C-alpha positions in Angstrom: 18.6 12.7 0.8 18.7 8.9 0.7 19.2 6.8 3.8 22.4 4.7 3.8 20.9 1.3 4.4 22.5 -0.6 1.5 24.3 0.7 -1.5 22.4 -1.7 -3.7 18.6 -1.0 -4.2 17.8 -4.7 -4.3 19.4 -5.3 -0.9 17.8 -2.1 0.6 14.4 -3.2 -0.6 14.8 -6.7 0.9 15.4 -5.1 4.3 12.0 -3.4 4.1 10.3 -6.8 4.3 10.8 -6.6 8.0 9.3 -3.8 10.3 12.3 -2.0 11.8 10.5 0.4 14.1 9.2 -0.2 17.7 5.4 0.2 17.9 4.0 2.1 20.9 0.2 1.8 21.5 0.3 3.6 24.8 1.7 7.0 23.9 0.5 10.3 25.2 0.0 11.6 21.7 -3.5 10.3 21.4 -2.7 7.4 19.1 -0.2 4.8 17.9 3.4 5.9 17.5 6.5 4.2 16.1 10.1 4.8 17.2 13.5 4.0 15.6 16.7 3.0 17.5 17.8 6.7 17.6 14.6 7.8 19.5 12.9 9.4 16.5 9.1 9.1 16.4 6.9 8.4 13.5 3.2 8.7 13.0 1.3 6.3 10.7 0.5 7.5 7.2 -3.2 6.6 7.7 -3.5 8.6 10.9 -2.0 11.7 9.2 -4.5 11.3 6.3 -7.4 10.9 8.7 -6.6 13.9 10.8 -5.9 16.2 7.9 -9.0 15.3 5.9 -11.4 18.2 5.0 -13.9 19.0 7.7 -16.8 18.1 5.5 -15.4 14.6 5.0 -15.0 14.1 8.8 -18.6 15.5 9.3 -20.0 13.1 6.7 -18.2 10.2 8.4 -19.6 11.2 11.8 -23.1 11.4 10.4 -22.8 8.0 8.9 -21.4 6.5 12.1 -24.4 8.0 14.0 -26.8 5.8 12.0 -28.1 2.5 13.6 -25.8 -0.4 12.8 -23.1 1.8 11.3 -20.4 0.6 13.7 -21.2 -3.0 13.0 -21.0 -2.3 9.2 -17.7 -0.5 9.6 -16.2 -3.4 11.6 -17.4 -5.9 9.0 -15.9 -3.7 6.2 -12.6 -3.6 8.0 -12.6 -7.4 8.5 -13.5 -7.9 4.8 -10.7 -5.6 3.7 -8.2 -7.4 6.0 -9.2 -10.8 4.7 -8.9 -9.7 1.0 -5.5 -8.1 1.7 -4.3 -11.3 3.4 -5.3 -13.3 0.4 -3.4 -11.1 -2.0 -0.4 -11.0 0.3 -0.4 -14.8 0.4 -0.6 -15.1 -3.4 2.1 -12.4 -4.0 4.6 -13.7 -1.4 4.1 -17.3 -2.5 4.5 -16.4 -6.2 7.7 -14.4 -5.3 9.2 -17.4 -3.6 8.3 -19.8 -6.4 9.6 -17.4 -9.1 12.8 -16.8 -7.1 13.5 -20.5 -6.6 12.9 -21.3 -10.3 15.0 -18.4 -11.6 17.8 -19.3 -9.2 17.9 -22.9 -10.5 17.9 -21.8 -14.1 20.1 -18.7 -13.5 17.6 -16.5 -15.3 18.0 -13.3 -13.3 18.7 -10.0 -15.2 20.2 -6.9 -13.6 18.1 -3.9 -14.8 18.9 -0.2 -15.0 16.9 0.7 -11.9 19.0 -1.6 -9.7 16.5 -4.3 -9.4 16.8 -7.9 -10.6 14.1 -9.5 -12.8 13.3 -12.9 -14.0 11.3 -13.6 -17.2 7.7 -12.4 -16.9 6.5 -15.8 -17.9 8.0 -17.3 -14.8 6.2 -14.7 -12.6 2.9 -15.4 -14.4 3.4 -19.2 -13.8 4.2 -18.6 -10.2 1.2 -16.4 -9.6 -1.2 -19.0 -11.0 0.5 -21.7 -9.0 0.2 -19.7 -5.8 -3.6 -19.2 -6.5 -4.0 -22.9 -6.8 -2.8 -23.5 -3.3 -4.1 -20.3 -1.6 -6.6 -20.7 1.3 -10.1 -19.8 0.2 -11.2 -16.4 1.6 -14.3 -16.3 3.8 -17.7 -15.7 2.3 -17.8 -12.0 3.1 -14.6 -11.2 1.3 -14.6 -13.8 -1.4 -15.9 -11.6 -4.2 -13.5 -8.8 -3.3 -10.5 -11.1 -3.2 -11.5 -12.8 -6.4 -11.6 -9.4 -8.3 -8.3 -8.2 -6.9 -6.7 -11.6 -7.6 -7.9 -11.6 -11.2 -6.4 -8.2 -11.8 -3.1 -9.3 -10.3 -3.0 -12.4 -12.5 -3.6 -10.3 -15.6 -1.4 -7.3 -14.9 1.5 -8.2 -12.6 4.7 -9.3 -14.4 7.2 -9.1 -11.5 6.9 -9.2 -7.7 9.5 -7.1 -6.0 8.1 -6.6 -2.5 4.9 -7.2 -0.7 3.7 -5.6 2.5 6.9 -3.7 2.9 7.6 -1.0 5.5 8.6 2.6 4.9 9.5 5.5 7.1 10.7 9.0 6.4 12.5 11.8 8.4 9.4 14.0 8.0 8.0 11.8 10.8 5.7 9.2 9.1 5.8 5.5 8.7 3.6 2.8 7.1 3.3 -0.4 5.2 2.8 -0.4 1.4 0.8 -3.3 -0.2 3.2 -4.0 -3.0 6.0 -2.9 -5.4 5.4 -4.8 -8.6 6.0 -4.6 -12.3 2.6 -3.9 -13.8 2.6 -4.5 -17.5 6.4 -4.6 -17.2 6.7 -1.2 -15.5 7.7 -0.6 -11.9 4.6 0.4 -9.9 3.5 0.9 -6.3 0.2 -0.8 -5.7 -2.4 -0.2 -3.0 -5.2 -2.7 -2.6 -8.6 -1.3 -1.4 -12.1 -2.6 -0.9 -15.4 -0.8 -1.0 -19.1 -1.6 -0.7 -20.1 1.6 -2.4 -21.9 1.6 -5.7 -19.7 1.6 -8.8 -21.6 4.7 -10.0 -21.4 6.6 -6.7 -20.7 10.2 -7.2 -20.1 13.2 -5.0 -17.6 14.8 -2.7 -17.1 11.7 -0.5 -15.9 9.5 -3.4 -13.6 12.2 -4.7 -12.2 12.8 -1.2 -11.6 9.1 -0.6 -9.7 8.8 -3.9 -7.7 11.9 -3.1 -6.6 10.3 0.2 -5.6 7.1 -1.6 -3.5 9.1 -4.0 -1.8 11.0 -1.2 -1.2 7.7 0.7 0.7 6.4 -2.3 2.6 9.7 -2.4 3.8 9.0 1.2 4.8 5.4 0.3 6.7 6.7 -2.7 8.6 9.2 -0.5 9.5 6.5 2.0 10.6 4.1 -0.7 12.9 6.6 -2.3 14.4 7.7 1.0 15.2 4.2 2.2 16.2 2.5 -1.1 16.9 5.2 -3.7 14.3 3.6 -5.9 12.1 5.9 -8.1 8.7 4.4 -8.9 7.5 5.8 -12.2 3.9 5.0 -11.4 1.4 3.8 -8.9 -2.0 2.1 -9.0 -5.0 2.2 -6.6 -6.9 -1.1 -7.1 -10.3 -1.0 -5.4 -11.9 -4.4 -5.1 -15.7 -4.8 -5.3 -18.2 -7.4 -4.1 -18.7 -8.5 -7.6 -17.0 -7.8 -10.9 -13.7 -6.2 -11.8 -12.0 -3.8 -9.5 -11.9 0.0 -10.1 -8.3 1.0 -11.0 -6.7 4.4 -10.9 -3.2 4.8 -12.3 -0.9 7.6 -11.4 1.9 8.4 -13.8 5.3 9.8 -12.7 4.1 13.5 -12.7 0.9 12.6 -10.8 2.9 10.6 -8.2 5.2 13.6 -7.7 2.1 15.8 -7.1 0.8 13.2 -4.6 4.1 13.2 -2.8 4.1 17.0 -2.4 0.5 17.0 -1.3 1.2 14.4 1.3 4.2 16.4 2.7 1.9 19.4 3.0 -0.5 17.3 5.0 2.3 16.1 7.2 3.2 19.7 7.9 -0.4 20.5 8.8 -0.6 17.5 11.0 2.5 18.5 13.0 1.3 22.1 13.2 -2.0 20.8 14.7 -0.1 18.7 17.2 2.0 21.6 18.3 -1.0 23.9 18.6 -2.7 21.4 20.8 0.2 20.7 23.1 
């Protein structure tokens, strides 16, 4: 079922640039909630993922947090990630505005079969580089992460459709997706991440973290389809590092469908757990 926001996917997507839910930080549910105008409640995608993670992953996190200085390290990592995200958000939004203004003046928009309008990729590339020239410099702790993510964006993004857009779904979840771009000229959901872990890290923790990221994109894909009717044929998890190129995991259409189904199963487990505890 597709929500009847707008008949045109381009207009529906534009409406997702603004958060349309009321945020409630003082709920009795033990965490943040969102509400729509009809009184329906939504839990955040990240909370659902956290509370349905495997027990061993939760235990590993608890052991790490028990170490001296771990809380400070986690806060620093969160701040670093937020700063890198903000930098990419500025670049993408500024580039979108520059490309839109240029394409409007030259009447270069093309209506495509997926319902989205596109300008020539060369204009988007020019706009991205122009945006980087004027972007505020990230602070020292996030500079390397932002630089790596930015370099990937400059190389691979050929169209900016939406950045930091909101989604919700009647299954009871809501969240904000980092971007809907054309990557190498193919529509793609993108999620920016940062990590301080070793590039060659192995083990269950790394695999579990990547699985959460995949399922997170599955949730965003479900929300995007429900609210706009748009079908993203792929997704990318782009993990920035302190130095060097980011680690990138691409999901094709079949893998994204699997991630959607897995996320819905986790939503069901989450609600079952809430009901059992009530």
